[in-house]
C-alpha positions as CSV (number, residue, x, y, z in Angstrom):
1,M,19.9,-26.1,-5.9
2,K,16.3,-23.5,-5.5
3,N,14.8,-21.9,-8.2
4,I,13.9,-18.2,-7.1
5,L,11.6,-15.8,-9.2
6,L,11.9,-12.3,-8.1
7,V,9.4,-10.3,-9.2
8,G,10.3,-6.2,-8.9
9,S,13.8,-6.7,-8.8
10,S,14.6,-3.0,-9.7
11,G,12.6,-1.2,-6.7
12,Q,13.9,-0.6,-3.0
13,L,13.7,-4.2,-1.4
14,G,13.3,-6.2,-4.3
15,S,17.1,-4.7,-5.1
16,D,18.2,-6.2,-1.5
17,L,16.5,-9.1,-2.0
18,S,18.5,-9.9,-5.2
19,Q,21.6,-9.2,-3.4
20,K,20.6,-11.4,-0.6
21,L,19.5,-14.0,-2.7
22,N,22.5,-14.0,-4.9
23,K,25.0,-14.7,-1.9
24,K,23.1,-17.9,-1.5
25,P,24.7,-20.9,-3.1
26,D,22.4,-23.1,-3.3
27,Y,19.9,-20.4,-4.6
28,Q,19.4,-19.8,-8.4
29,V,17.8,-16.5,-9.1
30,S,15.7,-14.9,-12.3
31,K,15.0,-11.5,-11.8
32,L,12.0,-9.8,-13.8
33,D,11.3,-6.3,-13.2
34,H,8.4,-4.2,-14.6
35,Y,9.2,-3.8,-18.2
36,Q,9.3,-7.7,-18.1
37,I,6.2,-8.6,-16.7
38,E,3.0,-6.8,-16.3
39,L,1.4,-7.7,-13.4
40,T,-2.4,-6.7,-14.7
41,D,-1.6,-9.5,-17.6
42,K,-3.0,-12.7,-16.1
43,D,-1.2,-13.6,-20.1
44,S,2.3,-12.1,-19.2
45,V,1.9,-13.2,-15.3
46,F,1.3,-17.4,-16.6
47,S,3.9,-17.0,-19.0
48,S,6.7,-15.7,-17.2
49,I,6.4,-18.3,-14.5
50,T,5.4,-21.2,-15.8
51,T,8.3,-20.4,-19.0
52,L,10.9,-20.3,-15.7
53,S,8.7,-22.7,-13.0
54,P,10.6,-21.7,-10.0
55,D,10.6,-23.5,-6.5
56,I,10.0,-19.8,-5.0
57,V,7.8,-16.4,-6.0
58,I,8.7,-13.8,-4.7
59,N,6.2,-11.1,-5.5
60,C,7.7,-7.3,-4.7
61,G,5.8,-5.6,-7.6
62,A,3.2,-2.7,-6.2
63,Y,1.4,0.4,-6.9
64,V,3.0,2.1,-3.8
65,R,1.9,5.7,-4.6
66,V,-0.3,5.9,-1.5
67,D,-2.0,9.5,-2.5
68,D,-2.4,8.4,-5.7
69,C,-4.3,5.3,-5.4
70,E,-7.4,7.7,-4.5
71,D,-7.5,9.0,-7.8
72,N,-6.6,5.7,-9.5
73,A,-8.6,2.8,-7.2
74,A,-8.8,0.8,-10.2
75,H,-5.0,0.2,-11.2
76,A,-4.5,0.0,-7.6
77,I,-6.9,-3.1,-7.6
78,E,-5.5,-4.1,-10.9
79,V,-1.7,-4.2,-9.5
80,N,-2.0,-4.9,-6.0
81,A,-4.9,-7.2,-5.9
82,L,-5.6,-8.5,-8.9
83,G,-2.2,-8.8,-9.9
84,A,-1.2,-10.5,-6.5
85,G,-3.7,-13.1,-7.5
86,Y,-2.2,-13.9,-11.1
87,V,0.8,-14.3,-9.8
88,A,-0.5,-16.7,-6.8
89,Q,-2.2,-18.9,-9.5
90,A,0.1,-19.3,-11.6
91,T,2.8,-19.6,-8.3
92,E,0.2,-22.7,-7.5
93,E,0.5,-24.6,-10.9
94,V,4.0,-24.7,-10.9
95,G,3.7,-25.8,-7.2
96,A,6.1,-23.1,-6.1
97,V,5.7,-21.2,-2.7
98,C,4.1,-17.6,-3.0
99,V,6.0,-15.0,-1.3
100,Y,3.5,-11.3,-1.3
101,I,4.9,-8.2,0.5
102,S,2.3,-6.5,2.1
103,T,2.2,-3.7,4.2
104,D,0.9,-1.8,7.9
105,Y,-1.7,0.0,6.1
106,V,-4.2,-2.7,6.0
107,F,-4.8,-1.5,9.5
108,D,-6.7,1.6,10.4
109,G,-4.4,2.7,13.3
110,Q,-6.9,2.6,16.8
111,K,-4.6,0.1,18.5
112,N,-2.3,1.6,21.0
113,S,-0.2,-1.4,21.2
114,P,1.8,-2.9,18.3
115,Y,-0.7,-4.8,15.6
116,L,-0.4,-8.9,15.7
117,E,-1.0,-10.6,12.9
118,N,-4.3,-12.2,13.4
119,D,-5.9,-8.5,15.0
120,P,-8.7,-7.3,12.6
121,A,-7.3,-5.6,9.5
122,Y,-9.8,-2.4,8.8
123,P,-7.6,-0.3,5.9
124,I,-8.2,3.4,5.8
125,N,-6.9,4.7,2.2
126,I,-7.4,3.0,-0.9
127,Y,-3.5,2.0,-1.1
128,G,-4.4,-0.4,1.9
129,I,-7.6,-1.8,0.8
130,S,-5.6,-3.1,-2.4
131,K,-2.5,-4.4,-0.5
132,L,-5.1,-6.3,2.3
133,S,-7.3,-7.5,-1.5
134,G,-3.8,-9.1,-2.5
135,E,-3.4,-11.0,0.8
136,H,-6.7,-12.6,0.3
137,M,-5.9,-13.0,-3.6
138,V,-2.7,-14.9,-2.6
139,R,-4.5,-16.7,0.4
140,S,-7.2,-18.1,-1.4
141,Y,-4.6,-18.9,-5.0
142,S,-1.8,-20.4,-3.3
143,T,-1.7,-23.3,-0.7
144,K,2.1,-22.5,0.2
145,N,2.6,-18.8,1.0
146,F,4.1,-16.4,3.1
147,I,2.7,-13.2,3.1
148,I,5.2,-10.1,5.1
149,R,3.6,-6.9,6.3
150,S,6.1,-4.5,6.7
151,S,6.5,-0.6,7.6
152,G,8.2,2.7,6.4
153,L,10.3,1.3,3.7
154,Y,13.6,2.7,2.8
155,G,16.9,1.4,1.0
156,L,20.0,1.6,-1.3
157,A,17.6,1.7,-4.9
158,G,15.4,4.2,-3.9
159,S,11.8,3.8,-4.3
160,S,11.1,4.5,-8.2
161,G,7.4,4.2,-7.5
162,K,7.6,7.5,-5.0
163,G,10.5,9.3,-7.2
164,G,12.9,8.4,-3.6
165,N,12.1,7.2,-0.2
166,F,11.7,9.7,2.9
167,V,15.5,9.3,3.8
168,N,16.5,10.7,0.6
169,T,14.0,13.4,0.6
170,I,15.2,14.8,4.1
171,I,18.9,15.1,3.5
172,K,17.7,16.2,-0.1
173,G,15.7,18.6,1.8
174,A,18.0,20.2,4.2
175,K,20.9,20.1,2.0
176,E,19.0,23.1,0.0
177,G,18.1,24.9,3.0
178,K,14.5,24.1,2.4
179,P,12.2,24.0,5.5
180,L,10.8,20.6,6.1
181,N,7.3,20.0,7.8
182,V,6.8,16.7,9.1
183,V,3.5,14.8,11.0
184,D,4.0,13.9,14.3
185,D,0.8,12.0,15.1
186,Q,1.5,8.9,12.9
187,V,3.9,6.1,14.6
188,L,5.0,3.7,13.0
189,S,8.6,1.5,12.3
190,P,10.7,2.4,10.2
191,T,12.5,-0.4,8.0
192,F,15.8,-0.7,6.2
193,T,15.1,-2.8,2.9
194,K,18.6,-4.8,3.8
195,D,17.7,-5.9,7.1
196,L,14.1,-6.9,5.8
197,S,15.6,-9.0,2.9
198,K,17.9,-11.1,5.2
199,A,14.5,-11.3,7.2
200,I,12.4,-12.9,4.4
201,T,15.4,-15.3,3.1
202,D,15.4,-16.8,6.3
203,L,11.8,-17.3,6.6
204,M,11.9,-18.6,2.9
205,E,13.5,-21.7,4.6
206,T,11.3,-22.9,6.7
207,S,7.9,-24.3,6.0
208,K,5.8,-22.5,8.3
209,F,3.7,-20.3,6.1
210,G,1.3,-17.5,6.7
211,I,1.6,-14.0,7.1
212,Y,4.1,-12.6,9.1
213,H,5.0,-8.7,10.7
214,I,8.6,-7.9,9.9
215,T,9.9,-4.3,10.9
216,N,12.9,-2.8,12.3
217,S,12.6,-3.0,16.1
218,G,11.0,0.2,18.2
219,E,8.8,2.8,17.3
220,C,8.7,6.6,16.1
221,S,6.7,9.1,14.4
222,W,7.8,10.5,11.2
223,F,8.9,14.0,12.9
224,E,11.1,12.0,14.9
225,F,12.0,9.6,12.1
226,A,13.2,12.8,10.4
227,K,15.0,14.6,13.4
228,Q,17.1,11.4,13.8
229,V,18.1,11.6,10.3
230,L,19.4,15.3,10.6
231,S,21.2,14.3,13.8
232,I,23.0,11.2,12.3
233,T,23.9,13.1,8.6
234,G,24.6,16.3,11.0
235,L,22.9,18.4,8.6
236,S,21.0,21.6,10.0
237,T,17.9,22.9,8.6
238,E,14.6,24.2,10.0
239,L,12.1,21.5,11.2
240,N,8.7,21.9,12.1
241,C,6.3,19.5,13.7
242,I,2.9,19.8,12.3
243,S,-0.4,17.4,12.4
244,T,-1.8,15.1,10.0
245,E,-4.5,17.4,9.0
246,Q,-2.3,20.2,8.5
247,Y,-0.1,18.0,6.2
248,G,-3.4,17.5,4.1
249,A,-2.6,14.3,2.0
250,K,-5.4,13.1,0.1
251,A,-5.0,9.3,1.5
252,R,-5.9,8.4,5.3
253,R,-3.0,7.2,7.1
254,P,-3.4,5.2,10.3
255,A,-2.2,7.2,13.4
256,Y,-0.5,4.5,15.2
257,S,0.8,1.1,12.5
258,V,3.4,-0.1,14.9
259,L,3.7,-4.0,14.0
260,S,4.5,-6.8,16.4
261,N,7.5,-9.5,15.4
262,S,6.7,-11.7,18.4
263,K,5.4,-14.4,15.4
264,L,9.0,-14.6,14.0
265,E,10.6,-14.5,17.3
266,N,8.8,-17.3,18.5
267,L,9.6,-19.0,15.3
268,G,13.3,-18.9,16.6
269,L,14.5,-16.4,13.8
270,N,16.6,-13.3,15.1
271,M,14.8,-10.0,15.5
272,L,15.3,-7.2,13.2
273,R,18.1,-4.2,14.9
274,P,16.3,-0.9,16.7
275,W,15.0,1.4,13.7
276,D,17.9,4.0,14.6
277,Q,20.6,1.7,14.3
278,A,19.2,0.6,11.2
279,L,19.1,4.2,9.7
280,E,22.5,5.1,11.0
281,N,23.9,2.1,8.5
282,Y,21.7,3.4,5.7
283,I,23.1,6.9,6.1
284,S,26.7,5.6,6.2
285,L,26.1,3.3,3.1
286,L,25.2,6.4,1.2
287,T,28.4,8.3,1.7
């Protein structure tokens, strides 16, 4: 029996991971959300982890409001970097494996082909900087760790930190008949947290520690993503293709942040299904 501690259990990924892990008969799962553990408080982190003394700690806790991070850089660093470091240190103290969830936003988007795990990371916004710093913290303090970079997450739990996810926002806007303005010059691989959860669970059962890119396969722009949401749901509203500059978000985003999953494939683990198939499955579960 392996004891798993899931930090950030109420979020999109945390909720799906919780369901997936609970189906494993050889796992005993403990869950902590942000009301039960304060990542910016070292004593809170150490007390929680050392008391439970798990075999694996999965840290899904994060400050994920990308634009807000620009105005709250100190808090982003405290949660995403220092907090990740506290979790890694406490995990190491009890001899556990540390799993840290990172992001495609550690890259600057200047590459025109999918990013590999060993490509240089040059984040262009505070959120990306804080998550890359968290990666360094985990690698510095934990000798047994998995760092999982993913992209454009959406899941049935929504995103409490963002007030919903992209898919839900598009559906809500279309139902209200609002014109939707979506950027077409940012390309990524949107990822269903249900699929990501399975891949993380499979990866945890190996001892091949390191950095991994895990996303649904294929790529699209945010505009193409929104267009597919409307196509699957049958909803109709005005959908306008705009540029990042026209959108005017506070934080810069990488123009191309598709992640290569070849390292996962080379390990013999199953690749995630195409993003449009995953999206169709997600939308079917909403009704």
